N, C-alpha and C positions, 0 to 999 in steps of 0.2 A: 504494499500501499505506500503512496504517495506520503511526503511529509504536510505537514500544517501548512495551510494556505489561509490567509485571509481574503474575505473576496466583500467590500462594503457593500455593494448593490445584490448581492443574492437574496433572491425572493421563495426560493423553496430549496426544500432537504436535497442534496446530489444523492444521486444512486451510486451504487457500487458496479464497480464491473465485473463483468463475467470470471475475470483471473482474480481479482478481489474476493468474490464470492467462495471461488475454489480454493484461495488460502483460506477463510475464515473458515470452513468447512474440513479443512483437513487441520485445521489446530485445534477444533472443537472437538474431534476424534479423541484428544487427549485429555479434555477437560471432564469431570473434575479431577483434581490430580491424585493419585492413589495414596492410601497413609495405612499405617500401622500404629495403633492407638497401644499402646502398653506393651504386651507383647515379651514373650521370654528371649532369650540368646538365642534359640536356635530360629524361632519364628523371624527375629531378624536378619539374622544370616541366610536363610530363605528367600526372604523380602529382597536382601541386597542382590541374590542370584538373579531372583526374575528380573526385576528392574533392569539390572546390566543386560539381560538379554532382551528386553522390550524397549532398549535405548542404545544400539550398539555402536553408532556414528557418537554420539554425546559422551559416550564411554572412550573409544578410540581415537577421537580427534585431539584431544591433549596429552594424550599418550605419545602420538606422533608428534605433534608440534613441542613437547616439551623434552623428547629424547632422553628419557627417564634413565636408560641403559647407562648415558655418560654422566648422570648425576654425582657420581662420586668425586668426577673432575673439579666439581663447584664447590665440595666440601671436604677440604683438608683434614682438618680434624678427624674426619670417620676413618681418612684413608690411613693416616698416622697411626691410629688406633687397631687398626687391621695389620698394617703392615710390620709394625713393632714388634709383636711376640710372633709373626710368623719367622722373621729374621733369626730370632731365638730357638723355634723349634726347630727349623732347619740343619743349625749344626748340632742337634743333640741325638745321640744315638738310637733311643727308644722309639724316637717318631720313626726314623727309618725301619725299626724292624718291625713295628704297627703297619704302617705304611704301604711297603713291599709284601707282605705275608697278607694283608687283609683283602678280602674276596671284593670282587668288582660290586656286586650287588648292594652288600653292606657299603661300601663307600658312595654309590649314587645314592641310596637311602640316607644316608647321613646328611649329605651334602642339600639332598630336597629337604627333608625334617628343618635343617639348620639356616637354612635361607628364609625358608617360611615362615619357622618361628622369630627369626631375627628381623624381619619385618613387619610383623605383627607387633611385636616388643618397642620397636622403634615409634610406629605411627601411634602406639598406646601410652610409652611413656613421654613422647613428645606432642602428646594430645592434641595430634594432626586431623583427627576426625571431625568435622563440622558438627556442633552443637546441634539438639534437637528443639524444637518447638516447645512452648510450654505443656504439662500434662505428658510429658514422654512419646509425643507425637514424632513418628518416621515417615517422611515425605517420601515422594516417589524421586524426585529428581535429587534429593539429600541422599538418598541411598546412591545414586549414580555418582554423583559426587565425591562419597566416602570409598565406593569400590575404586574410584579413579586415584585416589589418593593410595590407596592400598597398593595398588597394581603398579603407578609411577615408584614407590618404595621399593617394592619385592622385585621390576627389572635395575631399580640401581643397586640393590644387593647381588641380583646377578652380573651385573655389570662390577662390580667390587671383587666378587670372586672371579670374574675372569681375570680381572687387572690382578691381584694377586698369585694367583694361579700361574699364570704366564710368568710372572716375576721369578716364583721357585723354581719354574720347568727352568729357565735360564740360567740360574744358579747350579743347579743339577746338572746340566748339561756343561756348562763352562769352567765353573768353578771348583766343583769337586773332582778331583783324579779318579778317573774308571777303574783303575787297578786299586785303588784305596776300596771302593765300594764294594768291587767283586770280592775281596779279600776279607770283608767284614766279617768278625768270628760268630756272630749271633745268627747271622741269615743263613740258612738252610739251602741255599739256592747258590751257585757258583755264579752265574750269568745273570746281571741285572738288565731287563730289555727295555725297551723305549716305554711301553706299556706300563712297567712298574713306576716307572719314574713319574708318567703322567698323573698315576694313580695317587702316587705320592704327595707331589704338587697341588692333586684336586684336595687330600684330606689337609694337608696343612692351610691350604686357603680357605677350606671350610671352617678349620678351627678359627682362623683368621677374621672370618665376618663375625663368628660369634662374640667372637672378645672384643670386636669392634662395635658390635651393636650394645654389648652391655656397658661399655663404655659411654655410648651415647655420645658419640664423638661428632656431633653436629646442635645448629641451635636450628628451633623451630622457623623462624623468621627465615632463615637462609633455605629453608626446605621451601616452604610458602611462595616464594619469590620464582624457585625453578620451576615449581609443577606447573605453570601456565592451565591453571583450569579454566580461565576465561580469555576469551580475545583481546588482546591489547589493542587498544586505542591507537589508530594510526595518525 
């Protein structure tokens, strides 16, 4: 619809064009806005999922706009809190024994659970979720906004995991002598393959992401500024 325009000699009420009528009908399908009043934690979780599927464009546009996977680059405190213990673990004999002898399924499950837990802890401890209206009312678009916030932090934790993991893998390949690793007395295998080093790097990175999240290494204002939930004025 066009912007406001004042015509002093107008005598009748202007009529809507067909395009404007179609736009109003399209918007009318989403009114009134769905709400969840009261509701348990499980009901709130299901409501968030349903509203996310109902508004995929409103959910994914901010994720593409804010480049959430690169969020750690804007949060140096979070990166420092994750990288510092990772360097210490990398030079510890026990972490090599655990990482190399750990099954791939366990390493993957541990990484997924840790990243999901870290992202939920961050949005909770930093109070990033948008507040509800009075009387514990969770509205439709508020649920979409909260889902976008969580997914942004979740992708940010994935980006942090990849960043720390690649750094650890680089250290394993080019810093540690291969003959030293292969003659490690507590290892049950003589040859350490590339898959073993990748699994170890992923394991150390998972621990780093967890410790970084527990340290709460960023300010909520910086995160909100990077999330880009709404279009910025041109």
